[in-house]
NUZADO-685392 format. One record per residue: residue number from 1; x, y, z of N, C-alpha, C in turn. Coordinates in Angstrom, 1 decimal. Layout:
REM residues N
VOKOL  num     n_u     n_v     n_w    ca_u    ca_v    ca_w     c_u     c_v     c_w
VOKOL  NUM       X       Y       Z       X       Y       Z       X       Y       Z
...
This chain:
REM residues 135
VOKOL  num     n_u     n_v     n_w    ca_u    ca_v    ca_w     c_u     c_v     c_w
VOKOL    1    35.8    38.1    -6.5    36.4    38.5    -5.2    36.2    37.4    -4.1
VOKOL    2    37.3    37.1    -3.5    37.3    36.1    -2.4    37.2    36.8    -1.0
VOKOL    3    36.4    36.2    -0.2    36.3    36.6     1.2    36.6    35.5     2.1
VOKOL    4    37.5    35.7     3.0    37.8    34.7     4.0    37.0    35.0     5.2
VOKOL    5    36.3    34.0     5.8    35.5    34.2     7.0    35.9    33.2     8.1
VOKOL    6    35.7    33.7     9.4    36.0    32.9    10.5    34.8    32.7    11.4
VOKOL    7    34.5    31.5    11.6    33.3    31.1    12.5    33.8    30.5    13.8
VOKOL    8    33.2    31.0    14.9    33.3    30.3    16.2    32.2    29.3    16.2
VOKOL    9    32.5    28.1    16.6    31.6    27.0    16.7    31.3    26.5    18.1
VOKOL   10    30.4    25.6    18.3    30.2    25.0    19.6    31.5    24.4    20.1
VOKOL   11    31.5    24.2    21.4    32.7    23.6    22.2    34.0    24.2    21.8
VOKOL   12    34.1    25.5    21.6    35.3    26.3    21.3    36.1    25.7    20.1
VOKOL   13    35.4    25.4    19.1    36.0    25.0    17.8    35.8    26.2    16.8
VOKOL   14    36.7    26.1    15.8    36.7    27.2    14.8    36.7    26.6    13.4
VOKOL   15    36.1    27.4    12.5    36.1    27.0    11.1    36.5    28.3    10.3
VOKOL   16    37.5    28.2     9.4    37.8    29.3     8.5    37.5    28.8     7.1
VOKOL   17    36.8    29.6     6.4    36.4    29.3     5.0    36.6    30.4     4.1
VOKOL   18    36.4    30.2     2.8    36.5    31.2     1.8    35.3    31.1     0.9
VOKOL   19    34.9    32.2     0.4    33.7    32.2    -0.5    33.8    33.4    -1.5
VOKOL   20    33.1    33.2    -2.6    33.0    34.3    -3.6    31.5    34.8    -3.5
VOKOL   21    30.7    34.1    -2.7    29.3    34.6    -2.4    29.3    35.7    -1.4
VOKOL   22    28.1    36.1    -1.1    27.9    37.0     0.0    28.3    36.2     1.3
VOKOL   23    29.1    36.8     2.1    29.6    36.1     3.3    28.5    35.6     4.2
VOKOL   24    27.4    36.5     4.4    26.3    36.2     5.2    25.5    35.0     4.7
VOKOL   25    25.4    34.9     3.4    24.7    33.8     2.8    25.5    32.5     3.1
VOKOL   26    26.8    32.6     3.0    27.7    31.4     3.2    27.6    30.9     4.6
VOKOL   27    27.5    31.9     5.6    27.4    31.5     7.0    26.1    30.9     7.2
VOKOL   28    25.0    31.4     6.6    23.7    30.7     6.7    23.7    29.3     6.1
VOKOL   29    24.5    29.1     5.1    24.6    27.7     4.5    25.2    26.8     5.6
VOKOL   30    26.2    27.3     6.3    26.8    26.5     7.4    25.8    26.3     8.5
VOKOL   31    25.1    27.3     8.9    24.1    27.2    10.0    23.0    26.2     9.6
VOKOL   32    22.7    26.0     8.3    21.7    25.0     7.9    22.2    23.6     7.7
VOKOL   33    23.6    23.5     7.9    24.2    22.2     7.7    24.4    21.9     6.2
VOKOL   34    24.5    22.9     5.4    24.6    22.7     4.0    26.1    23.0     3.5
VOKOL   35    27.0    23.2     4.4    28.4    23.5     4.0    29.3    23.0     5.1
VOKOL   36    30.4    22.5     4.7    31.5    22.1     5.6    31.2    21.1     6.6
VOKOL   37    31.8    19.9     6.5    31.6    18.8     7.4    31.9    19.2     8.9
VOKOL   38    32.9    20.0     9.1    33.3    20.4    10.5    32.1    21.2    11.1
VOKOL   39    31.4    22.0    10.3    30.3    22.8    10.8    29.0    22.0    10.9
VOKOL   40    29.0    20.8    10.4    27.9    19.9    10.6    28.1    19.2    12.0
VOKOL   41    29.3    19.0    12.4    29.6    18.3    13.6    29.5    19.4    14.8
VOKOL   42    30.1    20.5    14.6    30.1    21.6    15.6    29.3    22.8    14.9
VOKOL   43    28.2    23.1    15.5    27.3    24.1    14.9    27.9    25.5    15.1
VOKOL   44    27.7    26.4    14.1    28.2    27.7    14.2    27.5    28.5    15.3
VOKOL   45    28.3    29.3    16.0    27.7    30.2    17.0    27.7    31.6    16.6
VOKOL   46    28.9    32.0    16.0    29.0    33.4    15.5    30.0    33.6    14.5
VOKOL   47    29.8    34.6    13.7    30.8    35.0    12.7    31.7    35.9    13.4
VOKOL   48    33.0    35.5    13.6    34.0    36.3    14.3    34.5    37.4    13.5
VOKOL   49    34.8    37.1    12.2    35.5    38.1    11.4    35.4    37.7     9.9
VOKOL   50    35.6    38.6     9.1    35.7    38.2     7.6    36.7    39.2     7.0
VOKOL   51    37.4    38.7     6.0    38.4    39.5     5.3    38.0    39.6     3.8
VOKOL   52    37.4    40.7     3.3    37.1    40.8     1.9    38.4    41.0     1.1
VOKOL   53    38.3    40.8    -0.2    39.5    41.0    -1.1    40.6    40.2    -0.7
VOKOL   54    40.4    39.0    -0.2    41.4    38.1     0.2    42.1    37.4    -1.0
VOKOL   55    43.3    36.9    -0.7    44.0    36.1    -1.7    43.5    34.7    -1.6
VOKOL   56    43.6    33.9    -2.6    43.2    32.5    -2.6    44.0    31.6    -1.6
VOKOL   57    45.1    32.1    -1.1    45.9    31.3    -0.2    45.7    31.8     1.3
VOKOL   58    45.0    32.9     1.4    44.8    33.5     2.8    44.1    32.5     3.7
VOKOL   59    43.2    31.7     3.2    42.4    30.8     4.1    43.3    29.9     4.9
VOKOL   60    44.3    29.3     4.2    45.3    28.5     4.9    46.1    29.2     5.9
VOKOL   61    46.4    30.5     5.6    47.2    31.3     6.6    46.4    31.5     7.8
VOKOL   62    45.1    31.9     7.7    44.3    32.1     8.9    44.0    30.8     9.6
VOKOL   63    43.9    29.7     8.9    43.7    28.4     9.6    44.9    28.1    10.5
VOKOL   64    46.1    28.3    10.0    47.3    28.1    10.7    47.5    29.0    11.9
VOKOL   65    47.1    30.3    11.7    47.1    31.3    12.8    46.2    30.8    13.9
VOKOL   66    45.0    30.4    13.6    44.0    30.0    14.6    44.5    28.6    15.2
VOKOL   67    45.0    27.7    14.4    45.6    26.5    15.0    46.7    26.8    16.0
VOKOL   68    47.5    27.8    15.7    48.6    28.1    16.6    48.0    28.7    17.9
VOKOL   69    46.9    29.5    17.8    46.3    30.1    19.0    45.4    29.1    19.8
VOKOL   70    44.6    28.3    19.1    43.6    27.5    19.7    43.9    26.0    19.7
VOKOL   71    44.9    25.6    19.0    45.2    24.1    18.9    44.8    23.5    17.6
VOKOL   72    45.6    22.7    17.1    45.3    22.0    15.8    44.0    21.3    15.8
VOKOL   73    43.7    20.6    16.9    42.5    19.8    16.9    41.2    20.6    17.1
VOKOL   74    41.3    22.0    17.2    40.1    22.8    17.4    39.8    23.7    16.2
VOKOL   75    40.6    23.6    15.2    40.4    24.5    14.0    40.4    23.6    12.7
VOKOL   76    39.5    24.0    11.8    39.5    23.4    10.5    39.2    24.4     9.4
VOKOL   77    39.6    24.1     8.2    39.3    25.0     7.1    40.4    24.9     6.0
VOKOL   78    40.1    25.4     4.8    41.0    25.4     3.7    41.5    24.0     3.4
VOKOL   79    42.8    23.8     3.3    43.5    22.5     3.0    43.2    21.6     4.2
VOKOL   80    42.9    22.1     5.3    42.8    21.3     6.6    41.3    21.2     7.0
VOKOL   81    40.4    20.9     6.1    39.0    20.9     6.3    38.5    19.5     6.9
VOKOL   82    39.2    18.5     6.6    38.8    17.1     7.1    38.8    17.1     8.6
VOKOL   83    37.7    16.6     9.2    37.6    16.5    10.7    38.8    15.7    11.3
VOKOL   84    39.2    14.6    10.6    40.4    13.9    11.1    41.5    14.1    10.1
VOKOL   85    42.6    14.7    10.6    43.7    14.9     9.7    44.6    13.7     9.7
VOKOL   86    45.2    13.5     8.5    46.1    12.3     8.4    47.3    12.6     9.3
VOKOL   87    48.0    11.6     9.8    49.2    11.8    10.6    50.2    12.7     9.9
VOKOL   88    50.3    12.5     8.6    51.3    13.3     7.8    50.9    14.8     7.9
VOKOL   89    49.7    15.1     7.6    49.3    16.5     7.7    49.4    17.1     9.1
VOKOL   90    49.0    16.3    10.1    49.2    16.7    11.5    50.6    17.0    11.8
VOKOL   91    51.5    16.1    11.5    52.9    16.3    11.8    53.5    17.5    11.0
VOKOL   92    53.1    17.7     9.8    53.6    18.9     9.0    53.1    20.2     9.7
VOKOL   93    51.9    20.2    10.1    51.3    21.4    10.8    52.1    21.6    12.1
VOKOL   94    52.3    20.6    12.9    53.1    20.8    14.1    54.5    21.4    13.9
VOKOL   95    55.1    20.9    12.8    56.4    21.3    12.5    56.4    22.8    12.0
VOKOL   96    55.4    23.1    11.2    55.3    24.5    10.7    55.0    25.5    11.9
VOKOL   97    54.1    25.1    12.8    53.8    25.9    13.9    55.0    26.1    14.9
VOKOL   98    55.7    25.0    15.1    56.9    25.1    15.9    57.9    26.0    15.3
VOKOL   99    58.1    25.9    14.0    59.0    26.8    13.3    58.6    28.2    13.4
VOKOL  100    57.3    28.5    13.2    56.8    29.8    13.3    57.0    30.4    14.7
VOKOL  101    57.0    29.6    15.7    57.2    30.0    17.1    58.7    30.0    17.6
VOKOL  102    59.6    29.7    16.6    61.0    29.5    17.0    61.5    30.7    17.7
VOKOL  103    61.3    31.9    17.3    61.8    33.1    18.0    61.3    33.2    19.4
VOKOL  104    60.0    32.9    19.6    59.4    32.9    20.9    60.1    31.9    21.8
VOKOL  105    60.3    30.7    21.3    61.0    29.7    22.1    62.4    30.0    22.3
VOKOL  106    63.1    30.6    21.3    64.5    31.0    21.5    64.6    32.0    22.5
VOKOL  107    63.7    33.0    22.6    63.7    34.1    23.6    63.5    33.5    25.0
VOKOL  108    62.6    32.6    25.1    62.3    31.9    26.4    63.5    31.1    26.9
VOKOL  109    64.1    30.4    26.0    65.3    29.6    26.3    66.4    30.5    26.7
VOKOL  110    66.5    31.7    26.0    67.6    32.6    26.3    67.4    33.2    27.7
VOKOL  111    66.2    33.5    28.1    65.9    34.0    29.5    66.3    33.0    30.5
VOKOL  112    66.0    31.7    30.3    66.3    30.6    31.2    67.8    30.5    31.3
VOKOL  113    68.5    30.5    30.2    69.9    30.4    30.1    70.6    31.5    30.8
VOKOL  114    70.1    32.7    30.6    70.7    33.9    31.3    70.6    33.8    32.8
VOKOL  115    69.4    33.3    33.3    69.2    33.2    34.7    70.2    32.1    35.2
VOKOL  116    70.4    31.0    34.5    71.4    30.0    35.0    72.8    30.6    35.0
VOKOL  117    73.2    31.3    34.0    74.5    31.8    33.9    74.7    32.9    35.0
VOKOL  118    73.7    33.7    35.3    73.8    34.7    36.3    74.0    34.0    37.7
VOKOL  119    73.3    32.9    37.9    73.5    32.2    39.2    74.9    31.7    39.3
VOKOL  120    75.5    31.3    38.3    76.9    30.8    38.3    77.9    31.9    38.4
VOKOL  121    77.7    32.9    37.6    78.7    34.0    37.6    78.6    35.0    38.7
VOKOL  122    77.4    35.4    39.1    77.2    36.4    40.1    78.0    36.2    41.4
VOKOL  123    77.9    35.0    42.0    78.6    34.7    43.2    80.1    34.9    43.0
VOKOL  124    80.7    34.5    41.9    82.1    34.7    41.6    82.4    36.2    41.5
VOKOL  125    81.5    37.0    40.8    81.8    38.4    40.7    81.8    39.1    42.0
VOKOL  126    80.8    38.7    42.9    80.7    39.3    44.2    82.0    39.0    45.0
VOKOL  127    82.5    37.8    44.9    83.7    37.4    45.6    84.9    38.2    45.1
VOKOL  128    85.0    38.3    43.8    86.1    39.1    43.2    86.0    40.6    43.7
VOKOL  129    84.8    41.1    43.7    84.7    42.5    44.2    85.2    42.6    45.6
VOKOL  130    84.8    41.7    46.5    85.3    41.7    47.9    86.8    41.6    47.9
VOKOL  131    87.4    40.7    47.1    88.8    40.6    47.1    89.5    41.9    46.7
VOKOL  132    88.9    42.6    45.7    89.5    43.8    45.2    89.4    44.9    46.3
VOKOL  133    88.3    44.9    47.0    88.0    45.9    48.1    89.0    45.7    49.2
VOKOL  134    89.3    44.5    49.6    90.1    44.2    50.7    91.5    44.6    50.4
VOKOL  135    92.0    44.5    49.2    93.4    44.8    48.9    93.6    46.2    49.1
């Protein structure tokens, strides 16, 4: 059985890991500096959450969710455990996160576009209404 766990670390950093051990024992390993290079640099402060019965791919899913929320440079775990990511990995992550947020960006752009169109069209509509009323 795989458990995915999420640690909040010093200086608002996060680590997401997976284990087949008891999750509390694994967190203790991190606290003693016996697991995860990221948690040797930034000491664990608290176990935020854990997901028992996880899939082996879930750790990367949670890493990406946390990177999206807190920033790529503030989260490590799974495939992205190295403290310094290669440019290639960093760019792939940026692209994946941008793609995941596409609908949010599209909606924001749509609101801006609608405001711009309204500013252009509304005065003309008002003018047309006045012309129709005058006749």
